[in-house]
DRENZALO-880379 format. One line per 8 residues: number of its first residue (from 0); their letters; for each residue x, y, z of N, C-alpha, C. Coordinates in Angstrom, 3 decimals. Example, Ala and Ser with C-alpha at 12.3 -4.5 7.8 and 13.67 -1.06 7.14 Angstrom:
<pts>
0	as	13.190 -5.690 7.800 12.300 -4.500 7.800 13.200 -3.300 7.800  12.850 -2.250 7.080 13.670 -1.060 7.140 12.900 0.030 7.870 $
</pts>
This chain:
<pts>
0	mssyrvlr	-0.229 20.697 14.454 -0.005 19.847 13.127 1.211 19.173 13.497  2.102 18.454 12.644 3.592 17.844 12.379 4.818 19.011 11.753  5.432 18.645 12.519 6.664 19.956 12.334 7.222 19.242 11.452  6.670 18.640 10.249 7.460 17.767 8.981 7.117 19.088 7.863  7.970 19.645 7.186 7.767 20.644 6.010 7.796 20.122 5.029  6.144 20.151 4.387 5.226 19.599 2.837 5.885 20.578 1.994  7.162 19.658 1.090 7.722 20.186 -0.023 6.434 20.270 -1.174  5.888 18.734 -1.215 4.994 19.481 -2.787 3.544 19.100 -2.493 $
8	aarhetlr	2.597 20.115 -2.528 1.787 19.734 -1.305 0.958 19.225 -2.628  -0.533 17.970 -1.786 -1.240 17.476 -2.262 -2.680 17.870 -3.397  -3.491 17.628 -4.113 -4.572 18.150 -4.542 -5.410 17.002 -3.963  -6.152 17.150 -3.567 -7.303 16.298 -2.631 -8.519 15.688 -3.541  -8.960 14.982 -3.917 -10.765 15.020 -4.186 -10.814 13.786 -4.124  -12.494 14.081 -4.177 -13.231 12.429 -4.308 -13.776 11.925 -5.625  -13.722 10.356 -5.645 -14.157 9.627 -6.625 -14.909 8.813 -6.462  -15.896 8.011 -7.461 -17.018 7.520 -6.759 -16.491 6.021 -7.586 $
16	irgldmhv	-16.271 5.161 -7.289 -15.238 4.078 -7.932 -16.433 3.133 -6.985  -16.966 2.322 -7.915 -17.368 0.837 -7.444 -18.371 1.049 -6.032  -19.343 2.025 -6.207 -20.378 2.666 -5.432 -19.977 2.247 -4.053  -18.569 3.516 -3.860 -17.996 3.631 -3.176 -17.252 4.997 -3.250  -17.250 6.575 -1.981 -16.503 7.600 -2.783 -15.446 7.585 -1.852  -14.277 7.625 -2.685 -12.698 7.210 -2.562 -12.691 8.361 -2.742  -11.333 8.098 -1.178 -10.053 9.724 -1.305 -9.228 9.899 -1.946  -8.370 10.512 -3.601 -7.112 10.355 -3.840 -6.606 11.582 -3.705 $
24	rswgpapr	-5.623 11.121 -3.661 -4.837 13.142 -4.035 -3.495 12.824 -4.843  -3.071 13.701 -5.667 -2.305 13.931 -6.763 -1.448 14.688 -6.451  -0.185 14.301 -7.099 0.775 15.657 -7.001 1.482 15.549 -8.456  1.902 17.196 -8.689 2.762 17.185 -9.775 1.892 17.882 -10.842  2.266 17.588 -11.979 2.354 18.386 -13.100 0.467 17.125 -13.751  -0.591 17.397 -14.508 -1.161 16.209 -15.033 -0.220 15.595 -15.731  -0.261 14.277 -16.539 0.605 13.486 -17.462 0.591 13.819 -18.680  1.640 13.984 -19.578 1.515 14.181 -20.715 1.095 13.024 -21.558 $
32	adeprwll	0.736 13.133 -22.834 0.109 12.433 -23.991 1.318 10.525 -23.306  2.582 11.460 -24.017 3.335 9.959 -23.936 4.149 9.902 -22.696  3.526 10.362 -21.778 3.942 9.755 -20.366 3.107 9.227 -19.400  3.336 8.011 -18.980 2.107 7.273 -17.855 2.198 7.999 -16.392  1.169 7.927 -16.084 0.512 8.401 -14.881 1.291 7.697 -13.542  1.407 8.272 -12.339 2.108 6.873 -11.009 1.161 6.871 -10.502  0.148 5.365 -9.891 -0.355 5.375 -8.873 0.358 4.217 -7.882  0.184 5.394 -6.213 0.713 4.950 -5.573 0.211 4.507 -4.408 $
40	lhgyqdtg	-0.016 3.086 -4.034 -0.716 1.990 -3.434 -0.545 1.817 -1.945  -1.098 2.605 -1.207 -0.768 1.809 0.188 -0.437 0.695 0.961  -0.469 0.225 2.301 -0.513 -1.070 2.537 -1.422 -1.057 3.673  -1.388 -2.078 4.417 -2.758 -2.332 5.601 -2.248 -1.151 6.650  -3.308 -0.271 6.948 -3.947 0.256 7.999 -3.439 1.552 7.632  -3.104 1.935 5.989 -1.855 2.903 6.335 -3.098 4.104 5.697  -2.700 5.219 4.865 -3.270 5.580 3.782 -2.417 6.494 2.954  -3.507 6.688 1.762 -1.808 7.578 0.494 -1.094 8.514 1.278 $
48	dtfqflvd	-1.820 9.516 1.935 -1.160 10.908 2.877 0.251 10.302 3.128  0.657 8.811 3.652 2.220 8.716 3.725 3.550 8.624 2.749  2.420 8.892 1.497 3.547 8.468 0.503 4.131 9.881 0.279  3.924 10.779 0.869 4.314 12.855 1.455 5.693 12.691 0.900  6.704 11.993 2.440 7.993 11.780 2.265 8.399 11.077 1.306  7.659 10.203 0.262 8.261 10.062 -1.211 8.181 11.086 -2.342  7.098 11.520 -2.566 7.031 12.649 -2.568 7.807 13.577 -3.075  7.602 14.432 -1.633 9.028 14.855 -1.472 10.657 14.548 -1.433 $
56	aferdwpl	10.772 13.789 -1.811 11.801 12.972 -1.998 12.792 12.951 -3.302  11.396 12.769 -4.009 11.759 12.889 -5.761 12.679 13.911 -6.210  13.254 13.537 -6.897 14.289 14.405 -7.797 13.348 15.165 -8.956  12.286 14.543 -9.680 11.582 15.575 -9.999 10.406 15.741 -10.388  9.188 16.632 -10.477 7.852 16.360 -10.857 6.981 15.337 -11.074  7.004 14.547 -10.876 6.390 13.632 -11.649 4.583 13.611 -11.215  4.064 13.372 -12.079 2.544 13.071 -11.922 1.931 11.473 -11.907  1.682 11.617 -10.038 1.715 11.158 -9.334 -0.200 10.932 -8.416 $
64	taldwrgf	-0.474 9.756 -8.234 -1.412 9.784 -7.059 -1.875 8.652 -6.586  -2.259 8.978 -5.377 -2.378 8.247 -4.532 -3.624 7.991 -4.026  -4.224 6.967 -3.681 -5.637 6.576 -3.107 -5.747 6.201 -1.648  -6.574 6.299 -1.044 -7.450 5.108 0.243 -8.123 4.244 -0.297  -7.782 3.154 -0.452 -8.440 1.916 -0.115 -10.056 2.257 0.417  -10.528 1.678 -0.277 -11.875 0.996 0.328 -11.965 0.904 2.042  -12.376 2.080 3.174 -11.866 0.976 3.939 -11.275 1.485 5.516  -10.405 2.839 4.582 -9.029 3.171 5.058 -9.421 4.395 4.976 $
72	gssewgqn	-8.268 5.320 5.595 -8.176 6.753 5.571 -9.481 7.388 5.547  -9.704 8.408 4.184 -10.669 9.134 3.965 -11.751 8.057 2.822  -11.893 7.108 2.682 -12.252 6.480 2.094 -13.536 5.651 2.136  -15.007 5.710 1.588 -16.135 5.223 2.876 -15.712 3.502 2.631  -16.445 3.648 3.719 -16.536 1.919 4.294 -17.142 1.150 3.715  -17.117 -0.058 3.166 -17.670 -0.941 2.509 -18.552 -1.666 3.706  -19.669 -2.005 3.005 -21.016 -2.693 3.346 -20.910 -3.772 3.848  -20.440 -4.889 3.474 -20.485 -6.093 3.722 -19.007 -7.039 3.879 $
80	gywfqdyl	-18.059 -5.706 4.580 -16.676 -6.712 4.947 -15.936 -6.662 3.667  -14.606 -6.940 4.043 -13.819 -6.402 2.880 -13.198 -8.148 2.147  -13.009 -8.262 1.110 -12.453 -8.482 0.016 -11.287 -8.458 -0.447  -10.385 -9.744 -0.566 -9.482 -8.899 -1.123 -9.520 -8.392 -3.297  -10.045 -9.409 -3.730 -10.385 -9.006 -5.267 -11.130 -8.283 -5.076  -11.985 -6.993 -4.048 -12.630 -5.837 -4.039 -11.034 -5.030 -4.961  -9.959 -5.302 -3.824 -8.988 -4.055 -4.232 -8.611 -3.997 -5.405  -8.049 -5.289 -5.996 -8.135 -5.267 -7.349 -9.059 -4.797 -8.264 $
88	adldalld	-10.091 -4.788 -8.352 -11.812 -4.571 -8.877 -11.998 -2.714 -8.294  -11.350 -2.626 -7.671 -11.270 -1.126 -7.776 -9.837 -0.663 -8.430  -8.840 -0.817 -7.791 -7.592 -0.864 -9.035 -7.790 -0.501 -10.555  -8.789 -1.652 -10.957 -9.261 -1.464 -12.547 -10.001 -0.465 -12.212  -11.047 -0.386 -11.965 -12.338 1.348 -12.035 -11.412 2.768 -11.895  -10.127 2.736 -10.870 -10.170 3.822 -10.980 -9.035 4.002 -11.510  -8.050 3.033 -12.544 -7.664 3.010 -14.193 -8.165 3.161 -14.707  -9.518 2.960 -15.055 -10.664 3.468 -16.028 -11.054 5.129 -16.040 $
96	vlcgdspa	-11.060 5.405 -14.965 -11.295 6.834 -14.395 -10.184 7.910 -14.761  -8.885 7.506 -14.401 -7.984 8.052 -14.765 -6.559 7.990 -15.473  -6.687 6.830 -16.432 -5.961 6.264 -17.106 -6.265 6.154 -18.387  -7.813 6.393 -18.815 -8.615 5.527 -19.988 -7.595 3.898 -20.205  -7.394 4.013 -21.892 -6.773 2.493 -22.144 -4.889 2.918 -22.036  -4.471 3.789 -20.954 -2.820 4.136 -21.352 -2.526 3.242 -20.422  -1.566 2.637 -20.208 -1.061 1.964 -19.305 -0.083 2.827 -18.112  -0.666 2.372 -16.521 0.100 3.303 -15.515 1.298 2.575 -15.340 $
104	rlvghsmg	2.030 3.369 -14.197 3.049 3.175 -13.356 2.702 2.281 -12.059  2.481 1.590 -11.340 2.400 1.290 -9.913 3.447 1.070 -9.144  2.448 1.871 -8.034 4.017 1.429 -6.947 3.349 1.256 -5.362  3.637 0.059 -5.241 2.520 -0.754 -3.510 3.385 -0.867 -2.670  3.313 -0.867 -1.598 3.607 -0.643 -0.396 2.697 -1.747 0.209  3.511 -3.423 1.160 3.053 -4.036 1.882 1.832 -4.344 0.634  0.186 -4.714 1.489 -0.723 -4.449 0.684 -1.150 -4.699 -0.573  -0.786 -3.133 -0.855 -0.697 -2.480 -2.123 0.399 -3.406 -3.050 $
112	gniaslya	1.829 -3.798 -2.674 2.177 -4.068 -3.735 1.305 -5.676 -3.856  1.355 -6.220 -3.054 0.888 -7.571 -3.342 -0.467 -7.369 -4.050  -1.760 -6.551 -4.298 -2.459 -6.130 -5.007 -1.435 -5.458 -6.600  -1.065 -4.738 -5.998 -0.573 -3.909 -7.496 0.230 -5.889 -8.520  1.025 -5.869 -8.037 1.653 -7.089 -8.773 0.831 -8.079 -8.747  -0.711 -8.777 -8.224 -1.788 -9.728 -8.564 -2.268 -8.774 -9.855  -2.331 -7.453 -9.801 -3.187 -6.763 -10.869 -2.397 -6.529 -12.097  -0.675 -6.684 -11.818 0.100 -6.736 -13.482 0.109 -7.907 -13.984 $
120	gvrpqrvr	-0.418 -9.042 -13.455 -0.557 -10.518 -13.924 -2.039 -10.336 -15.320  -2.994 -10.162 -14.291 -3.742 -10.387 -14.320 -4.374 -8.921 -15.377  -4.108 -8.094 -15.638 -4.104 -7.133 -15.934 -2.963 -6.679 -17.120  -1.435 -7.300 -17.586 -0.263 -6.896 -17.799 -0.469 -5.807 -18.857  -1.451 -5.731 -19.909 -1.576 -4.828 -20.718 -1.824 -3.237 -20.413  -2.402 -2.965 -18.945 -2.274 -1.818 -18.216 -1.240 -1.125 -17.466  -0.009 -2.304 -17.162 0.702 -1.795 -16.225 1.911 -1.871 -17.306  2.800 0.039 -16.906 4.120 0.137 -18.081 5.386 -0.125 -17.096 $
128	slvnlegf	5.402 -0.045 -15.996 6.232 -0.931 -14.679 5.836 -0.879 -13.281  6.084 -1.375 -12.764 5.779 -1.960 -11.171 6.874 -1.947 -10.459  6.246 -0.958 -9.125 7.696 -1.210 -8.128 6.853 -1.709 -6.468  7.687 -2.711 -6.833 6.904 -3.285 -5.305 8.155 -3.762 -4.099  6.855 -2.754 -2.946 7.748 -2.636 -2.111 7.761 -3.311 -0.897  7.866 -4.223 -0.625 7.675 -5.182 0.582 6.082 -5.617 0.628  6.268 -6.615 -0.838 4.628 -7.055 -0.938 4.904 -8.032 -1.877  5.659 -8.881 -1.054 5.747 -10.626 -1.898 4.792 -12.109 -1.267 $
136	gmprtapg	3.333 -11.453 -0.833 3.117 -12.199 -1.027 3.121 -12.707 0.427  2.162 -13.588 1.164 1.881 -13.967 2.525 2.328 -15.449 2.864  1.973 -16.020 4.060 3.151 -17.298 4.493 2.048 -18.446 4.078  2.552 -19.397 3.974 1.670 -19.909 3.180 0.147 -20.412 4.217  -0.668 -20.744 3.694 -1.713 -21.415 4.819 -1.911 -23.234 4.646  -2.513 -23.960 4.976 -2.487 -25.426 4.896 -4.252 -26.015 4.610  -4.338 -26.601 4.074 -5.480 -27.239 3.814 -6.454 -26.996 5.736  -5.789 -27.851 6.135 -6.240 -28.339 7.853 -6.503 -26.893 8.718 $
144	eaptqlvk	-6.502 -25.935 8.306 -6.714 -24.239 9.372 -7.528 -23.816 8.894  -8.368 -24.372 7.836 -9.790 -24.143 7.012 -11.066 -23.689 8.023  -10.890 -24.941 9.032 -12.205 -25.124 9.448 -11.963 -23.868 10.686  -11.027 -24.022 11.469 -10.838 -22.498 12.536 -10.991 -21.386 11.804  -10.189 -21.249 11.405 -10.686 -19.970 10.228 -11.883 -19.226 10.349  -12.619 -20.104 9.276 -14.117 -20.322 9.145 -14.899 -20.113 10.484  -14.505 -20.992 11.623 -15.463 -20.578 13.356 -14.956 -18.910 13.693  -13.521 -18.900 13.384 -13.162 -17.599 13.867 -14.347 -15.879 13.494 $
152	wldqvksi	-14.209 -16.040 12.060 -14.786 -15.886 11.296 -16.168 -14.916 11.687  -16.418 -16.450 11.655 -18.353 -16.411 11.950 -18.490 -15.938 13.203  -17.285 -16.138 14.286 -17.605 -15.428 15.455 -17.429 -13.810 15.462  -16.162 -13.664 14.481 -16.021 -11.644 14.351 -17.420 -11.263 13.795  -17.765 -12.065 12.595 -18.671 -11.237 11.638 -20.428 -10.933 12.525  -20.228 -11.230 14.176 -21.555 -11.110 14.863 -21.518 -9.821 15.836  -19.865 -9.742 15.837 -19.245 -9.008 16.834 -19.708 -7.140 16.586  -19.212 -7.224 16.854 -19.358 -4.877 17.154 -17.392 -4.773 17.837 $
160	pplkdyds	-16.289 -4.486 16.337 -15.240 -4.118 16.339 -14.875 -2.685 16.804  -14.151 -2.532 18.404 -13.880 -1.838 19.040 -13.327 -0.444 18.180  -13.378 0.659 17.933 -12.459 2.206 17.317 -11.661 2.048 17.899  -10.599 1.898 17.722 -9.147 3.301 18.435 -8.845 4.389 18.441  -9.014 5.190 20.311 -9.152 6.429 20.104 -8.016 6.597 21.453  -7.572 7.590 20.891 -6.193 8.162 21.976 -6.622 9.428 22.535  -6.151 9.979 23.700 -6.252 11.550 24.087 -5.950 12.627 22.664  -4.656 12.166 22.037 -4.384 13.281 21.836 -3.467 12.767 20.435 $
168	fdqlasii	-3.345 14.284 19.339 -2.161 13.545 18.746 -1.209 13.197 18.878  -0.566 14.302 19.775 0.977 13.663 19.899 1.077 12.160 21.456  -0.418 11.926 21.627 -0.297 10.812 22.656 -0.191 9.456 21.085  -1.130 9.831 20.052 -0.405 8.745 18.976 0.703 8.978 17.882  1.223 9.901 18.329 2.991 10.161 17.608 3.685 9.516 18.538  3.412 9.574 19.975 4.421 8.310 20.589 4.162 7.752 20.797  2.785 6.751 20.360 2.919 5.661 20.149 3.851 4.850 18.470  3.260 5.903 17.635 4.097 5.129 16.821 5.520 5.629 17.042 $
176	rfryprfg	6.503 6.608 17.113 7.379 6.524 17.967 7.937 5.490 18.181  7.362 4.886 19.253 8.050 3.775 20.320 8.201 2.496 18.972  7.049 2.305 17.731 6.759 1.074 17.327 7.460 0.794 15.905  7.531 2.487 15.556 8.466 2.642 14.462 9.507 3.798 14.959  10.263 3.167 16.112 11.981 4.572 15.668 12.107 5.113 15.093  12.654 4.534 13.503 13.247 5.130 12.783 12.385 6.229 11.703  11.358 6.662 11.669 10.365 7.410 11.708 10.716 8.858 11.997  11.888 9.203 12.745 12.048 10.150 13.495 10.753 10.934 14.210 $
184	earaefva	11.252 12.311 14.568 10.368 12.751 15.374 8.669 13.511 14.076  9.168 14.080 12.983 8.217 14.776 12.661 7.724 14.356 11.796  8.069 12.810 10.934 7.645 12.256 10.375 6.328 11.434 11.196  6.868 11.594 12.175 5.901 10.308 13.537 4.879 11.393 13.611  5.369 12.513 13.690 3.725 13.841 13.655 2.794 13.444 12.418  3.661 13.376 11.456 3.156 13.703 10.362 2.240 12.776 10.171  2.643 10.845 9.810 2.003 10.106 10.074 0.722 10.032 11.302  0.549 10.642 11.938 -0.119 10.595 13.535 -1.414 11.682 13.155 $
192	hawgrlqt	-1.317 12.625 12.180 -2.050 13.287 11.679 -3.347 12.644 10.234  -2.454 12.147 9.584 -2.369 11.109 8.453 -3.372 9.498 9.100  -3.298 9.351 9.886 -3.612 7.692 10.662 -4.972 8.139 11.269  -5.093 8.956 12.476 -5.848 9.623 12.956 -6.402 11.200 12.523  -7.957 11.404 13.237 -8.625 12.328 12.771 -9.685 12.743 14.271  -9.586 13.679 14.480 -10.573 14.285 15.363 -11.782 14.352 15.603  -12.504 13.723 16.831 -13.463 13.309 17.071 -14.694 14.157 17.616  -15.514 14.571 17.703 -16.503 15.298 18.345 -16.724 15.066 20.033 $
200	dgrvhllg	-15.964 13.930 19.871 -15.798 13.392 21.612 -14.164 14.223 22.116  -13.732 14.548 21.445 -12.647 15.380 21.973 -11.523 14.280 21.744  -11.254 12.851 21.128 -10.542 12.015 21.015 -10.310 11.722 19.607  -9.047 11.505 19.178 -8.409 11.277 17.990 -8.856 9.733 18.175  -9.568 9.496 16.804 -9.986 7.903 16.357 -9.114 7.838 14.906  -8.200 6.684 14.733 -7.656 5.972 13.967 -8.675 6.253 12.742  -8.521 6.763 12.118 -8.877 6.212 10.686 -9.246 4.527 9.979  -9.934 4.110 9.159 -10.236 2.892 8.610 -11.240 2.290 9.074 $
208	dprhrwvn	-11.806 1.095 9.160 -12.769 0.707 9.781 -12.302 -0.627 10.312  -12.499 -0.735 11.418 -12.025 -1.476 12.290 -12.266 -2.990 11.670  -13.093 -3.342 10.960 -13.191 -4.731 10.743 -12.361 -5.247 9.303  -11.211 -4.490 9.292 -10.221 -5.355 8.322 -9.468 -6.105 9.491  -9.277 -5.707 10.639 -9.084 -6.845 11.273 -9.425 -7.836 11.538  -10.274 -8.470 11.246 -11.095 -9.726 11.137 -10.343 -10.545 10.217  -9.931 -12.074 10.328 -10.082 -12.823 9.571 -10.157 -12.638 8.162  -9.632 -13.580 7.368 -10.262 -13.711 6.045 -10.479 -14.694 5.966 $
216	ptlyqred	-11.861 -15.581 5.719 -12.373 -16.799 5.954 -11.831 -17.490 4.694  -11.092 -16.789 3.352 -10.626 -17.208 2.776 -9.234 -17.645 2.569  -8.944 -19.198 2.787 -7.272 -19.058 3.461 -6.129 -18.530 1.841  -5.147 -17.721 2.703 -4.794 -17.845 1.271 -3.751 -18.855 1.002  -3.846 -18.504 -1.100 -3.117 -19.989 -1.707 -2.369 -18.927 -2.131  -0.744 -19.452 -1.616 0.551 -19.263 -2.342 -0.061 -19.326 -4.093  -0.332 -20.848 -4.547 -0.083 -21.340 -5.713 -0.646 -20.244 -6.880  -1.844 -19.770 -6.218 -2.786 -18.892 -6.961 -2.454 -17.528 -7.484 $
224	aaacwrri	-1.141 -17.050 -6.366 -0.535 -15.969 -6.533 0.586 -15.743 -7.493  1.556 -17.317 -7.504 2.243 -16.984 -8.007 2.124 -17.447 -9.949  0.966 -17.718 -9.586 0.381 -18.131 -11.503 -0.405 -16.955 -12.095  -0.289 -15.873 -11.006 -0.830 -14.072 -11.553 0.519 -13.809 -11.563  1.361 -14.155 -10.867 3.113 -13.255 -11.139 3.564 -13.798 -12.052  3.594 -15.123 -12.953 4.328 -15.472 -14.091 3.769 -14.682 -14.906  2.863 -13.971 -15.136 2.253 -13.592 -16.548 2.173 -12.071 -16.876  3.010 -11.786 -15.051 3.756 -10.129 -15.708 4.541 -9.946 -16.548 $
232	vapvlmvv	4.382 -8.690 -17.398 5.108 -8.913 -18.613 6.564 -7.474 -18.356  5.465 -6.552 -17.671 6.225 -5.223 -17.163 7.922 -5.422 -16.358  8.475 -5.071 -16.337 9.726 -5.234 -15.911 9.212 -4.241 -14.485  10.088 -5.281 -13.342 9.412 -5.182 -11.983 10.712 -4.532 -11.219  10.514 -3.475 -10.293 11.641 -3.427 -9.845 10.794 -3.648 -7.702  11.700 -4.520 -7.128 11.561 -5.438 -5.883 12.065 -4.794 -4.971  11.457 -4.314 -3.649 12.399 -3.570 -2.628 12.721 -3.967 -1.545  12.908 -4.312 -1.090 13.248 -5.499 0.253 14.171 -4.292 1.714 $
240	gelsdylp	13.897 -3.394 2.360 14.451 -3.128 3.413 14.846 -4.127 3.908  16.374 -3.896 4.638 17.161 -4.901 5.106 17.188 -5.233 6.632  16.277 -4.305 7.762 16.089 -4.686 8.852 14.769 -5.271 8.861  14.062 -5.132 7.747 12.497 -5.807 7.662 12.506 -7.658 8.161  11.615 -8.239 8.786 11.404 -9.411 9.297 10.063 -10.091 7.870  10.088 -9.446 6.952 8.691 -9.418 6.389 9.219 -10.731 5.546  10.352 -10.756 4.179 10.374 -11.675 3.931 11.287 -12.972 4.806  12.096 -13.234 5.871 11.803 -14.163 6.818 10.628 -14.513 6.981 $
248	rlgadgae	9.840 -14.311 7.136 8.270 -14.583 7.494 7.764 -15.828 6.607  8.677 -15.314 5.545 8.237 -16.068 4.331 8.898 -17.489 3.983  9.717 -18.118 4.878 10.798 -18.679 4.222 11.131 -18.784 3.080  11.074 -20.248 2.478 12.266 -20.426 0.904 11.417 -19.858 0.341  9.998 -19.385 0.338 9.264 -18.247 -0.833 9.819 -16.615 -0.873  10.273 -16.661 -0.234 10.886 -14.993 0.579 12.267 -14.867 -0.501  13.109 -16.279 -0.729 14.035 -16.159 -1.004 14.490 -15.458 -2.820  15.344 -14.467 -2.595 15.519 -14.071 -3.827 15.019 -14.392 -5.093 $
256	damrsiiq	15.934 -15.926 -5.240 16.127 -17.104 -6.533 14.518 -17.322 -6.725  13.794 -17.714 -5.266 12.444 -17.848 -5.773 11.473 -17.328 -6.408  12.190 -15.770 -6.192 11.771 -14.855 -6.790 11.364 -14.818 -7.880  12.855 -14.527 -8.729 13.346 -15.027 -9.687 12.833 -15.695 -10.951  12.158 -17.082 -9.937 12.247 -17.925 -10.272 10.601 -17.639 -11.376  10.004 -16.880 -10.583 8.119 -16.445 -11.012 7.829 -15.613 -12.031  9.304 -14.596 -11.451 9.195 -13.215 -12.139 10.089 -13.146 -13.039  9.539 -13.297 -14.868 10.593 -12.893 -15.847 11.664 -11.936 -15.893 $
264	dveiarva	10.850 -10.324 -15.313 11.869 -9.410 -15.250 11.939 -8.504 -14.221  12.756 -8.834 -13.653 12.310 -8.464 -12.153 14.304 -8.356 -11.628  13.627 -7.044 -11.194 15.463 -6.626 -10.374 14.356 -6.418 -8.592  16.004 -6.644 -7.870 16.130 -6.875 -6.769 16.934 -6.080 -5.738  16.515 -4.825 -5.331 17.477 -4.144 -4.432 16.884 -3.830 -3.261  17.963 -3.987 -1.962 18.093 -3.775 -0.599 18.412 -2.482 -0.319  17.419 -1.837 0.832 17.726 -0.515 1.779 18.148 -0.787 3.002  19.449 0.016 3.035 20.309 -0.197 4.483 19.202 0.659 5.169 $
272	gaghmlhi	19.217 0.407 6.667 18.480 1.031 7.396 17.442 1.524 7.290  16.774 0.202 6.797 14.905 0.732 6.909 14.635 -1.061 7.316  13.114 -0.866 7.492 12.321 -2.106 7.914 11.684 -2.137 6.707  9.958 -2.862 7.449 8.922 -2.716 6.097 8.199 -1.115 5.667  8.602 -0.477 6.867 7.993 0.502 6.656 9.252 1.631 5.829  9.539 0.892 5.231 10.952 1.518 4.104 10.719 2.704 3.239  9.251 2.795 2.661 9.186 4.453 2.321 9.173 5.392 3.120  8.799 5.144 4.675 8.750 6.156 5.769 10.137 6.799 6.612 $
280	eqpeaiar	10.717 5.507 6.285 11.925 5.382 6.832 13.093 5.881 5.839  13.097 5.488 4.993 14.281 6.143 4.048 13.836 6.598 2.756  12.833 7.368 2.741 12.363 8.311 1.259 12.796 8.818 0.292  14.437 8.742 0.322 15.427 9.871 -0.157 16.179 8.154 -0.831  16.448 7.445 -0.269 17.258 6.357 -1.032 15.763 5.263 -1.785  14.722 5.404 -1.182 13.441 5.111 -2.944 13.329 5.598 -3.664  13.356 6.736 -3.164 13.099 7.828 -4.356 14.290 7.565 -5.243  15.947 7.505 -5.320 16.620 7.358 -6.045 16.303 6.091 -6.742 $
288	lierfsnt	16.153 4.990 -6.254 15.963 3.285 -6.970 14.999 3.484 -7.717  13.354 4.364 -7.659 12.571 4.040 -7.920 12.804 5.328 -9.702  13.375 6.288 -9.282 13.604 7.240 -10.457 14.521 6.751 -11.430  15.877 5.797 -10.755 16.535 5.358 -11.937 16.374 4.154 -12.532  15.044 2.868 -11.812 14.575 2.589 -12.611 13.695 2.875 -13.715  12.292 3.676 -13.629 11.417 4.399 -14.112 12.382 5.498 -15.564  13.612 5.862 -15.453 14.231 6.445 -16.351 14.902 5.459 -17.299  14.524 4.556 -16.845 15.270 3.290 -18.113 13.901 2.090 -18.190 $
296	h	13.017 2.700 -17.746 11.719 1.424 -18.039 11.185 2.397 -18.065 $
</pts>
């Protein structure tokens, strides 16, 4: 097991969401009637477990819930591939179960931040506040890319994607430490156990459906995303890792002025010593930012 010492233990459960068994874990007390529940939304190829570092870094014991998106972590795999709109519908259904008509606080990292931002625009009445950790859209595409993208997708859906596996958790942790040196040893070990599972063949297999690695047959449209973001009415905190290469890949779309021109009530914060995986690399700094933001919104 990991040498990381968990300070706040999670409670685990399985919820049936849109025909799939979805794994969720919660920390802290049940939310009071006058206090929104927090939903923590993980990124691509991640799981809700890696929010543990952020949870432990909070000063206050908040009512927190993190899910594994469909096909990730311990949630059930989709039967017909994965469409980005499914994540929005899963979030909508999850809020029905957990929050009823009450608005929630959303904290999303990377893919989870993109889902949360789109959702806050199309269901503005359901979002009290939004913290977006490095989930600011994707690079623009051009219509001319569509034929090649469709050909690649058609070829992939005929294939059987291989499952990645490793000799041991130690081997997986060493690979994680090499790829993310700012994690440190204890956090890398914890992440290895969050991302992998020991199977009956004695090897550690990565959790998650490998079909997530297929290209999407539908090109990303920045204009569509921006149209949703313009409808956000909740206060937004956007957090950037100063060492991340995420915003530079977006070109002019990643500039602060571009974000401020689209989202009406946005605060942008930069975290020193953090890359794209900032909630794992600098959880104490992220926790301080989120709590300060939430205490005033």
